[in-house]
N, C-alpha and C positions, 0 to 999 in steps of 0.2 A: 047656522047649523050645517047647511050643505058644505060650506067651505071647511068647517072643522072636520067633517066626515072625510072629505077628500084628503086633507093633510094626514089624517090618521091612517088612511089606506096607503098613501105614499110611504109613510114611515114603516108600515108593516111589510110592504113589498121590498123596500130597501133592506130591511133587516133579514128577510128571507133570502135575498139574492147575494148578500155579502157574507162570505164564510167567516167564522170566528178567527181572529188574529192568532191567538195561541191558546189552545184548549188546556185546561188545567191538567197537570200530570196525574194520571190515575194508574194504579197498579192493577193489572188484569188478575183475576183469580187464579189463572193458570201460571202467572209469572211469579207472584210473591204471595206470602201469607204473613199476616200481621199477628204477632204474639205480644202479650203484655207480661213483662217481668218486673220483679221488685228489685230495685237498685238502691241499697241503703234504706232511706225512709220514703223514697219517691217511687213513682211508677214510670216506666219507660216503654214505649212501643217500639219494637224492633221488627223490621220487615226482613224476612229471610226468604230466599228462593225456595219455592216448593218443588219437591221431587215429583216428576211425572210417574204415574203408576207403571211399574215394569211387570211384565209377565214372567214370572219365575216358577219353575216346577217345584213340587214338594221336595224332590231330591236335592235341588240346588239349595233351598232354604235349609234343609237338614244338614247338608255338608258345611255351609257357612257357620251354622250354629255349633257343629262339632269341632270346628277348627279353633274355637276360642280356648286358649290354653289357660288352665287354672293357675293362680299365683302360688308360688312356693315360698313366699317371704315368711309365712308363719312357721316354717319348719326350722327349728333351732339348730339341729345337727347338720354340719356342713356336708358330710358324706351322704346322708339321707336326702338332703336338698338337691345335690348333684344327681343322685339316682332318680329322684322324682322328676327332675327336668328332662332327663333322658327318657324316662318312661312316657311322659306326655308327648314327646316327639315320636316315640315308637307307636303310641296309641293313635296318633294322627295318621300314621302310615297304615295302620290296621283299618281305621275308618275309611280311608281312601280305597283300600283293597276291597272292603266289604261293599262299598258303593259301586265300584266299577264292575264287580262280579254280578251284582243284582241288575245293573243296567244291561250287561252283556246277556244275561239270562232273558230279560224282557225283550231284547232285540232278537234273540233266537226264536222266542215264541211268536213275536210279530212277523218274522220272516216266514216261519212255518205257516202261520195263518194266512198271510198274503199269498203264499205259493198255492195254498189250497184254493183260494179264490180265483187265481189265474187258471188253474186246472179245471175248475168248474166252468169258467167262461169258455175255455177251449172245447170242453166237452159239449157245451150247449151249441157252439157253432158247428161242430162236426156231427151233431145228431141227425139221424135219417140220411146219412151218406155212407158210402163204402169205407170212409176213413174212420168211422165211429168205432169199429171193432178193434182199432189200434189206439184210440184216444180215450174212449169212454171208460167210466169207472168199472163197468162190468164186462164190456166187450161182447164177444160171441162165444158160444160153446165150441169145443173142439170139433164136434160133428158138423156144426154149421160152417165153421171155417174150412173144414176139409171138403165140404160140398162146393164152396165157392173158390177154392184154390187147391192146386195140386201140391203145394209146398207144406212141409210140416209146420204145425202151428207153434206159436210161442206160448208155452204153458208154464204155469207156476206149480205144476204137480197135481192140481185138481182138474175139474172138468172145465174151468173157466180160463180163457186165454189171458196171459199177462199183457196188460196194455200200459200206455204211458201213465195214465192217471192211477191205475191200480198199483203200479210199481212204486209210486210215490205216496200212496196212502199210508197213514200212521201205522196201521197193522202190518203193512208190508215194508215200511221204511224204519229199520232199527235206529236210524239217526234221530228221528223224532222221539222215539221211545227213550233215548238217552237223555233227553231234556229233564225228565223226572229225576234220573240219577244225578244229573248235574246239580239240580236244586237240592236234593236231599243229602248228597255226599260232599259237595264242594261249597255251595253257598251256605248251607246250614252249618258246616264246620267252621267257616270263617266268622259267621255271626255268633256262634257259641264261643269261639276263641276270643273275639273282641269283648263280648259281654262278660265273660268269666274274669279276664285279667282287669278290665276296667272297673268292674264292681268290687272285686277283691282288693285291688291296690288302693282305689279311692277310699274304701271303707277303712283300711288299715292306716292310711295316711291321716285321715281325719281323727281316728282313734288315738294315734300317737301324739297328735297336736293337743288333744284334750288332756292326755296324761301329762304333757309338759306344762300345760296351764295349771293343772292341779298341783304339780310339784312347785311351780313358781309361786302359786298362791300361798302355800304353807311356808315357803321360804321367806316371803315378804312378811307374813304374819309373825314368824319366829323372830325376825330381825326387829320388827316393830315392838314386840313384847320385851325383848332384851333392852332396847333403848328406854322403854318405860321403867323397867326394873332397875336400871342403872341410876335413875334419879332417886332423890331422897323421898321415900315413901314410908308410911307407918308399917309396923311389923306385920300386922294381919293382912294388909293389902299387898305387901311384898310377897308374903307367903302364897297368896292367891295367884299372883303373877307368875311365881316360880312353878306353881302347879300347872298353870295354863301353858307356860313355856315347855314343860316336860311333855304335856299331852300333845301339843302341836309338833314338837320335835319327833315324837313317835310317828305322827301322821306324815311328817316330812320324809322320814327314813323309808316308810312304806311306799310313798308316792315316788320317791327317787328310785327305789329298787324296782318298782313296777314299770316305770318309764324306761330304765336302762334295759331291762329284760325284753320288753316289747320293741325297743329301738333296734336291738341287734336282729331280732327276727324279721321285722318289717324291712330293714335295710337289705338284708340278704335276699328276702323274697322279691323285693322290687328290682334288685340287680339281676336276679335269676330270670325274671319275666322279661326284662329288657335286653340284657346283654346276651342271654342264651335263648332268646325267643326264636332264633332261626331253627332250633330243634323242633319247634311246633309247626314250622313251615314244611318240614319234610313230608309228613302225612298228606298235606294238601298237594304238594308237588306230585307225589305218587298217584293220587287220585286224578289230578289233571292229566298226567301222562297216560293213565289207563283210559280216561275219557277220550283223549285225542286219538289214541290207538284204535279204540273201538269205532270211533267216527270214521277213521280212514278205512278200516276193514269193511265197515258197512257201506261206505261210499263205493268201494270197489265192487261189492256185490250188486249194488244198484246199477252201476255202470254196465256190468255184464248183462243184466236184464234189459236195460234201455238200449244196449247195442243191438240186441236181437230184435227189439221193437223197431229200431231204426231200419234194419235190413228189410223187415216186412213192409215198412212204409215205402222204401225205395222200390221194392218189387211191385207194390200196388201202383205207384206212379208209372212204372214201365208198362204195366198191363193197361193203363189208361193213356197210353201214347205220350208220356212225358219223358223226354230224354234227360240225361244226367245234368246238363247245363241248366235246363228249365227247373229241375228239382232243386238244384243248388241256389239259383238266383231268383226263381219265381217267374210268373207270367205277367207281372204288372206292366212292364214296358210294352209287351205285345197287346195287352188290353187297352 
């Protein structure tokens, strides 16, 4: 028994110290996924590489879904099919314009929000110092400023001095107020433009295809009844077939007339929306120009106020023994 126990222990130690010669190939869950498919009458397991999860924004997913162009194979008329193809290309451009405008609006909002946080942080650092009256959101009153300085205060017309933070506040900064107009006048216009043409044209194209299917259905039925009527059939049965043919021919004429009437209207409308869609771009461009002009004018007004605040800050530095070079480059190297 002791000898058997020693041999067993040696064998266990040997197996633990010797690495396996070749481990069986295994597929990591991150590398492949196994799917079972039906091939003929048998089953086959197919290992396909699994896609790693990608972080995509809602906007990216929405854009990729929008870019899927509908098929125009079901449109029988050549002219309408060509017009529909051009329309879907035009709609894709509209989708892109709508997306980038919304992204730009969000970027403007984010920039305004982050700028307010920067101003709040600077206001906090300058609190309880002589610089606060030029940085803080409220600053000092004109009477307080006149007591501390012989120079005329930088005023916004009220009793409160215009400061760096107050000059850039939303109520003082018309540029930030323009964001609301940008959203209601520009973004909303493109969104309505896209929705209107997409819904209307898509509905009309679907309707015209259904009308063509109805026309084709009665055409096939009339041809089938005529073939049956041409065969040798009893008199009563042939009379019934002729009555059916006459009834279906009436339906066929109505369906054909309805299809052709709608075909002309839908084709002209689709071409109008696509080929002359640039006319609908003019109101948008006018609004964009007005928005950019207002932004530039507002920026010049803010620059004028900030220039006065800058002059006051330079004067403050001089009063506290800071020369021009130190004001421009700072005291960090001296410290």
